[in-house]
C-alpha positions in Angstrom: -52.5 119.6 19.2 -52.1 115.8 19.1 -52.0 114.6 15.5 -53.3 111.2 16.4 -50.7 109.6 14.0 -52.1 111.4 11.0 -49.4 112.5 8.5 -47.6 115.9 9.0 -49.3 118.9 7.5 -52.8 117.5 7.7 -55.4 120.2 8.5 -58.3 119.3 10.8 -61.8 120.9 11.0 -62.1 122.4 14.5 -65.7 123.5 13.9 -67.5 120.3 12.8 -71.2 120.6 11.9 -73.7 118.5 13.9 -74.9 115.5 12.0 -78.6 114.8 12.0 -79.5 111.1 11.3 -82.4 110.2 9.2 -84.3 106.9 8.8 -83.1 106.7 5.2 -79.5 107.2 6.1 -79.7 104.9 9.1 -80.9 102.1 6.8 -78.2 102.8 4.1 -74.8 103.5 5.7 -72.4 101.1 7.5 -74.5 98.0 6.9 -71.5 95.7 6.7 -70.3 96.9 10.1 -73.4 95.8 11.8 -73.6 92.6 9.8 -70.1 91.8 11.1 -71.1 92.7 14.6 -74.1 90.3 14.3 -71.9 87.5 13.1 -69.6 88.0 16.1 -72.6 88.0 18.5 -74.0 84.8 17.0 -70.6 83.0 16.4 -69.2 83.8 19.9 -72.5 83.6 21.7 -72.1 87.2 23.1 -74.9 88.4 25.3 -74.7 92.2 25.4 -73.9 95.0 22.9 -73.2 98.7 23.3 -73.5 101.0 20.3 -71.6 104.2 20.8 -73.1 106.9 18.6 -76.1 104.7 17.6 -78.0 107.3 15.7 -81.6 106.2 15.3 -80.7 102.7 16.4 -82.2 101.1 13.3 -79.2 98.9 12.3 -78.6 97.9 15.9 -82.1 96.7 16.4 -82.7 95.2 12.9 -79.4 93.6 12.3 -77.9 92.8 15.7 -81.1 92.7 17.7 -82.3 89.3 16.4 -79.1 87.7 17.9 -79.0 89.7 21.2 -81.8 91.1 23.3 -79.5 93.1 25.6 -78.6 96.1 23.4 -77.7 99.6 24.5 -77.3 102.7 22.4 -75.7 106.0 23.3 -76.1 109.3 21.3 -77.3 112.9 21.6 -80.7 113.7 23.1 -82.5 114.3 19.8 -81.5 110.8 18.4 -82.2 109.0 21.7 -85.7 110.5 22.0 -86.4 109.1 18.5 -84.9 105.7 19.4 -87.2 105.4 22.4 -90.2 106.0 20.2 -89.1 103.8 17.3 -88.0 100.7 19.0 -89.9 98.3 21.3 -86.8 97.1 23.1 -83.3 98.2 24.0 -81.8 100.7 26.4 -81.3 104.2 25.0 -79.0 106.6 26.8 -78.2 110.3 26.2 -74.4 110.8 26.3 -71.9 113.4 25.4 -69.0 111.6 23.8 -66.7 114.6 24.3 -67.2 114.6 28.1 -64.2 112.9 29.8 -66.3 112.1 32.8 -69.1 110.3 31.0 -69.2 106.6 31.8 -71.5 103.7 32.2 -72.0 101.5 35.2 -71.5 98.2 33.4 -69.5 96.4 30.8 -70.5 94.7 27.5 -69.5 91.7 25.4 -69.4 93.7 22.2 -69.0 97.4 21.5 -69.7 99.1 18.2 -68.6 102.6 17.1 -69.6 102.9 13.5 -68.3 106.1 11.8 -68.3 108.1 15.0 -64.6 108.7 15.9 -64.0 111.1 12.9 -66.7 113.5 14.3 -64.9 114.0 17.7 -62.5 116.8 18.6 -60.8 114.4 21.0 -61.1 110.8 19.7 -59.4 109.5 22.9 -62.7 110.2 24.7 -64.4 107.5 22.7 -61.6 105.0 23.2 -61.6 105.7 27.0 -65.4 105.1 27.1 -64.9 101.8 25.2 -62.1 100.8 27.6 -64.2 101.6 30.7 -67.1 99.6 29.2 -65.0 96.5 28.4 -64.1 93.4 30.2 -61.3 91.1 29.3 -63.2 89.3 26.5 -65.0 92.3 25.0 -64.7 92.7 21.3 -64.8 96.2 19.8 -65.8 96.9 16.2 -65.0 100.4 14.9 -65.3 101.9 11.5 -64.2 105.3 10.0 -63.6 106.6 6.5 -60.4 105.4 4.8 -59.0 108.8 3.8 -56.9 107.6 0.9 -59.7 105.7 -0.7 -62.2 108.4 -0.2 -60.1 111.5 -0.9 -57.0 110.3 -2.6 -53.5 109.7 -1.2 -52.5 113.4 -1.6 -55.4 114.7 0.5 -54.2 116.9 3.4 -57.6 118.0 4.8 -59.6 119.4 6.2 -62.3 116.7 5.5 -64.7 117.4 2.7 -67.5 116.2 5.0 -67.8 119.2 7.3 -69.2 117.0 10.1 -65.8 115.3 10.3 -62.9 116.7 12.4 -60.2 114.4 10.9 -59.9 111.3 8.7 -57.2 108.6 8.9 -55.9 106.2 6.3 -55.7 102.6 7.4 -52.1 102.5 8.5 -52.5 105.7 10.5 -55.7 104.5 12.2 -54.2 101.1 13.2 -51.1 102.8 14.6 -53.3 105.2 16.6 -55.4 102.4 18.1 -52.3 100.4 19.0 -50.8 103.5 20.7 -53.8 103.6 23.0 -53.5 100.0 24.1 -55.8 98.3 21.7 -55.0 94.9 20.1 -56.0 94.7 16.4 -57.8 91.4 15.8 -58.8 92.1 12.2 -59.0 94.9 9.7 -60.8 95.2 6.4 -62.3 97.7 3.9 -66.1 97.6 3.7 -68.8 99.6 1.9 -70.0 102.9 3.3 -73.1 102.2 1.2 -73.5 99.6 -1.4 -70.8 99.9 -4.1 -68.7 102.4 -2.2 -65.9 100.5 -0.5 -64.2 103.5 1.3 -64.9 102.5 5.0 -62.2 100.9 7.1 -63.5 98.5 9.8 -61.3 97.3 12.6 -62.1 94.6 15.1 -60.0 95.0 18.3 -60.0 94.7 22.0 -58.3 96.0 25.2 -56.2 93.1 26.4 -55.6 94.8 29.7 -59.3 95.2 30.6 -60.5 93.6 33.9 -62.1 90.2 33.9 -65.8 90.2 33.2 -68.4 89.4 35.9 
């Protein structure tokens, strides 16, 4: 099995539990990630946003939505059904992020994947979906737990959160992204929830993506 640049001896969780989003959680976790995305949209005058693993879509609508009316969220059927009931605007799509053939028929100016990649058996599937959904100027904002901050530098897995397959520290994650052709534009540590700075956030892009329309 590919170790995705995680240290030797790390044990993965090959039977992750399904995560069920709640309105309370959707209004609490990864707020700085969506605030950063909103700043990018406003500052760069971006016109379209894709949220891969959008959950209930609350942060996408409430934080990014005021700056961009063209928003699209992808998640499992249960979450997307709720999104369509909760939100007066936005495009909400059911998608299996583990499906290598899943793709969209358009590109976006900004792509968000907030604490999603650690849930996937094959994280390359998410990166490939992001690549296919990118044009040359697309900005991608990804977050995932920083393993050393959350578990300690000696942690060798499997993740304590049974919904996670694997967790990276910052150096490993950046090395993994670069190995897949991504250019790192910025990296920082942000709060998972207020007062808990254990989430790594990376702003990146695919420099080889085709020119946008």
